[in-house]
C-alpha positions in Angstrom: 27.2 -2.0 -14.8 25.4 1.4 -15.1 24.9 1.5 -11.3 28.6 0.9 -10.8 29.5 3.8 -13.2 27.0 6.0 -11.5 28.6 5.2 -8.1 32.0 6.0 -9.5 30.8 9.3 -10.8 29.2 10.3 -7.5 32.4 9.4 -5.6 34.6 11.3 -8.1 32.4 14.4 -7.8 32.6 14.2 -4.0 36.4 13.9 -4.2 36.7 16.8 -6.7 34.4 19.0 -4.5 36.6 18.3 -1.4 39.8 19.6 -3.1 41.0 22.8 -1.4 40.9 25.0 -4.6 39.9 28.2 -2.8 42.9 27.9 -0.4 45.2 27.0 -3.2 44.2 30.2 -5.1 44.6 32.3 -2.0 48.1 30.8 -1.4 49.1 31.5 -5.0 47.8 35.1 -4.9 49.6 36.1 -1.6 53.0 36.2 -0.1 53.9 36.3 3.6 55.7 39.4 4.7 57.2 40.1 8.1 57.9 43.7 9.4 59.7 44.3 12.6 59.0 47.3 14.8 60.6 48.6 18.0 57.7 49.9 20.1 57.6 51.6 23.5 54.3 52.2 25.3 54.1 55.0 27.9 50.8 54.7 29.8 48.9 53.1 27.0 48.3 49.5 25.9 48.1 50.0 22.2 50.4 51.1 19.4 50.1 52.3 15.8 52.6 50.9 13.3 52.8 51.6 9.6 53.1 48.5 7.5 55.7 48.6 4.7 53.4 46.9 2.2 49.6 46.9 1.8 47.7 44.2 3.6 46.0 41.8 1.2 42.3 42.4 1.1 42.5 44.6 4.2 42.0 41.4 6.2 43.3 41.8 9.7 42.4 38.2 10.5 45.5 37.1 8.5 47.8 39.1 10.7 50.1 37.4 13.2 51.9 39.5 15.8 54.7 38.2 18.0 56.2 40.4 20.8 59.5 40.1 22.5 57.8 41.0 25.8 56.4 37.9 27.4 53.6 39.8 29.2 52.2 41.1 25.9 49.2 39.5 24.1 49.3 41.6 20.9 46.3 41.5 18.7 45.4 43.6 15.5 42.6 46.0 16.3 42.2 48.0 13.1 43.8 48.8 9.8 43.7 51.9 7.7 44.2 50.9 4.1 44.9 54.5 2.9 47.9 55.1 5.3 48.7 51.4 6.0 48.6 52.0 9.7 47.9 49.0 11.9 46.6 49.5 15.4 47.8 46.8 17.8 46.2 46.3 21.2 47.1 44.0 24.2 50.5 45.5 24.9 51.9 46.1 28.4 52.1 49.6 29.7 55.4 51.5 30.1 57.6 48.9 28.4 59.6 48.5 25.2 59.5 45.6 22.9 60.1 44.3 19.5 57.0 43.4 17.5 57.2 41.1 14.5 54.1 41.6 12.4 53.5 38.9 9.7 50.8 39.6 7.1 49.7 38.6 3.6 50.5 40.9 0.7 49.4 40.7 -2.9 51.9 38.6 -4.9 50.4 39.5 -8.2 50.0 43.2 -7.9 51.5 43.9 -11.3 49.4 41.3 -13.1 45.7 42.4 -12.9 44.7 40.0 -15.7 45.8 36.9 -13.8 44.2 38.3 -10.6 40.9 38.8 -12.4 41.0 35.2 -13.7 41.9 33.8 -10.2 38.9 35.6 -8.8 36.6 33.4 -10.8 38.5 30.0 -10.4 36.7 28.9 -7.2 33.3 29.7 -8.8 34.2 27.9 -12.0 35.4 24.9 -9.9 32.2 24.6 -8.0 30.2 24.8 -11.2 32.3 21.9 -12.7 31.9 19.8 -9.5 28.1 20.4 -9.3 27.5 19.9 -13.1 29.8 16.9 -13.5 27.7 14.4 -11.5 24.3 15.1 -13.0 25.6 15.4 -16.6 27.5 12.1 -16.3 24.6 10.3 -14.7 22.3 11.5 -17.4 24.7 10.2 -20.0 24.9 6.8 -18.4 21.2 6.3 -17.8 20.2 7.5 -21.3 22.7 5.2 -22.9 25.0 8.0 -24.3 28.2 6.7 -23.0 
C-alpha cells in the first residue's frame, strides 16, 4: 500500500508542477491595451509612435502591431520607457496607414503590495511542488502517515 501512496504522491507532484501558475500570474497582473495611430512614411520604412500607457516590463515581445496597409510587415524595434516612444519598422515607404498597436499594461499599478506578493508566487509554487513529493514520501516510508 505504501508503494501505491508513493506513486500517487509522485503523480500529484507532477500534475501540480505542470499547472501554468506563472502565466496565470502574468495574466492577472496585465491588461491588454490597443492604441491606434495614423502614420505616413515619406522615404523611410519606420515610424516612432508614443504609446498612451507604459508598456508592462518594457517587453517589446508582447507587442502586436496590425497595419491597414497590406504591404506592411510592422514589427516593434525599440521602446523608450522614459518617453514611451515605440519605434516600428517594416513599413512601406511613401504610404499612409492606420496602425493598431496592442500591448500589455500594468493592471495593478496602484497596488504595489499585491504586485510584490505576485512577484514571489511562482517561486513559492515551485518550492511547494518540489518539497511536496520528498516530504510526503518520507512520511509514508517512515510510517508517519
